[in-house]
C-alpha positions in Angstrom: -17.2 -9.1 -0.8 -18.7 -8.8 2.7 -16.2 -11.2 4.3 -13.1 -10.1 2.3 -10.4 -8.3 4.3 -9.9 -4.6 3.7 -6.6 -2.8 3.3 -5.8 -0.6 6.3 -4.1 2.7 5.5 -0.7 3.5 6.8 1.6 6.5 6.4 5.3 6.4 6.9 7.7 9.4 6.7 11.2 8.1 6.1 14.2 10.4 6.0 17.0 10.2 3.4 19.2 8.4 6.1 16.4 5.7 6.2 15.2 6.5 9.7 11.5 6.5 10.3 10.4 9.8 11.6 6.7 9.2 11.6 4.4 6.2 11.3 0.7 6.0 11.5 -1.4 2.8 11.0 -5.1 3.4 10.8 -7.6 1.2 12.5 -10.3 1.6 9.7 -10.3 2.5 6.1 -11.0 6.2 6.6 -8.6 6.5 9.6 -5.7 8.6 8.3 -3.5 11.3 9.8 -4.2 14.9 8.9 -2.2 16.5 6.1 -0.9 19.1 8.6 0.6 16.4 10.8 2.4 14.8 7.9 3.6 18.2 6.6 4.9 19.2 10.0 6.9 16.0 10.1 8.4 16.6 6.7 9.2 20.2 7.7 11.0 19.0 10.8 13.1 16.6 8.7 14.0 19.3 6.3 15.3 21.4 9.2 12.4 23.8 9.5 11.2 22.9 12.9 
């Protein structure tokens, strides 16, 4: 298990028109964007910001 590759987390926010509004690719397993950042992006897509 020590030499096996690990999955790296990634988050993408894709609008209904298929445009990517946000992407985050972590460098380590626990490296993830905050929930607030993702929610702000979703709110902006929905027209709230």
